[in-house]
N, C-alpha and C positions, 0 to 999 in steps of 0.2 A: 721830149719825153717827160721832163720834170713838170711842164705845164699840164700835160694830160693827167699825170698822177695827181697833181695838186687840184685839178678840176674835179676829178673823180672823188677825191677825199672831201672836197668842199660840198659836193652834191650829196655824198653819203651823210655828212654832218647835218646838212640842211634837212634831209629827209628824216633823219633820226630825231631832230628837234621837233619837226612838225608832228611826227608820230607820238612823241612824248607829250606834246601839248594836247593832242587829241585824246590820249589816254587820261590825262588829268581832267579834261573837260568831261569825258564819259564818267569818271569817278565822281565828280561834283554833280553832274546831272543825274547819276544813279542814286545819289543820296537825297532824300527828301525830308520835308518837315514830318511827314507821316512816319518815315523810318526813324527819325530822331525821337519822336514821341513813343513809338513802340520800343525802341532801345531803352529809353529812360524808364518806361513802365516795367520792363523786364528786370532792370537793375533794382528798382524799388521793391518789386515782388521778391526777388532773391534775398535782398537785405532784410525784408520783413520776415522771411522764413528763418534766416539766421538769428534774428532778434527773438523770435518766438521760441526757437530751440534753446537759446541761451536762458530765457526766462523760465522755460519748463524745468530747467535744472536748478534754477535759483528761486525757489518758492518763497524765500524771504523778501524778494523784491515784488511788492504789490504796486505795479506801475499803471498809470493811466496812459491812454494814447490820445494825442491831440489829432485834429484833422489833417495836420501836415505830416504825421508819422512820428513825431517826437514822442518818446516814452519818458515819463517823469513820475517821481514820487517825492513828496515832502516827508522826511522821516523825523524831523524835529521842528516843532512850530515855534515861531517867534511871535511877538506881539506888536510889531511896528506897522507902519503904513505899507500898503501894497505898491510895488513899483509899476510904472507905466512908461510908455514910449516918450522919449525925450528927457527922462530923469537921468541925473548923474548918480551912478551907483558905485559902491565899493564892495568888492567880493573877494572871497578866498576860493580858489578853483584848482582842481586837479583834473587833467585830461589824459586818458589812457585809451588804448585800443581795446575794443570789446572782445575781439577774437583771441589776442595773445597777451593781453594785460601789459603791453609795453607802455611805460610812462613817457608821454610826449611833453607835458608841461605841468608845472606846479607853482603856485604862488609862493614867493619867498616868505618864510615864516615871520619876518619882521615887518612886512608891508601888506597892503591890500592892492588888488588890481582895480583900477577905476576906468569907467567908460560911460558914454551916453547911450542909453538903451535905444536901439534901432538906428543909431547914427554913429556906427563904428565899423571896424574891420573884423570883428569877432564872428564866429559861426552864427548863422541865422538861428540855429537851435538854441544857443545860449541866450540870444536876445529874446526869443519866444519864452523860454523857461523862466527867465528872471521876472517876467510880467505875471507869472502865476504865484510869485513869492511875496512874502512880507519881510520886513527887516527882522533879522534873527532866524529866519527859516534856513534849514539845511535840506538840500535835495540831492537826489541821484537822477541822472539823465542818461538815456541812450539816444544818441543823435545819429540818424542815418546819414550816409555820405552826402545826399542831396541837400541836407540842412547844415552840412559842415564844409568840407573842402572839395567834395565832388571828384570829378574826373582827374583833376590836376594834383590833388593833395595840397599841402602847403609849400611845396617845393623845397622843404628843408627836412623835417622829421616825419611828418604825417604823410603816408603814402596815398595814392589815388584810391578811391572807393573805400575809404576806411570808415567803419562804424565806430563812433566814439562813446566811451563810458566816462561820464563826468560826475564829479562831486562838486557841488556849488553851494556856497553859503553867502547869503546876502547880509552884509555887515552894516552898511550905511546907505542912506538915501538923502541926496542933496537936491532940493528943488530950487 
């Protein structure tokens, strides 16, 4: 009797594993590159709508929009050289949530943050924005999630699909 019961249990387990495997295969096969692109376009459109609504209420922010969707404005002009890809830069930065103003990161008041433009772990939007700036410039940025931390967030403070509001000052350029 034990043998029969064990055999039935084994067959049930085997069938459920095969069934689970087939479901996973169907799920993977049901998702396509076309669906991924459509999903990403939908997220970008929703975030763009959120950004436009925010800017409609903040008429003091006269921002330009780049081809990637980054919004930026330089509100104080410096007179130094313009940053470019590969440059080592020193910045002062403050990163908040656009939607609820939660402060995620701020440069220590006694130091600068340093990084190599386009060769670092920072948000793509910050790497793009710093290349529009000259030493001494102060700017405000709105960075859509696809140029920031995207679907995963930063796995610490910044949640998934978070639109960032950034204050950025380019202090030094080291070539």
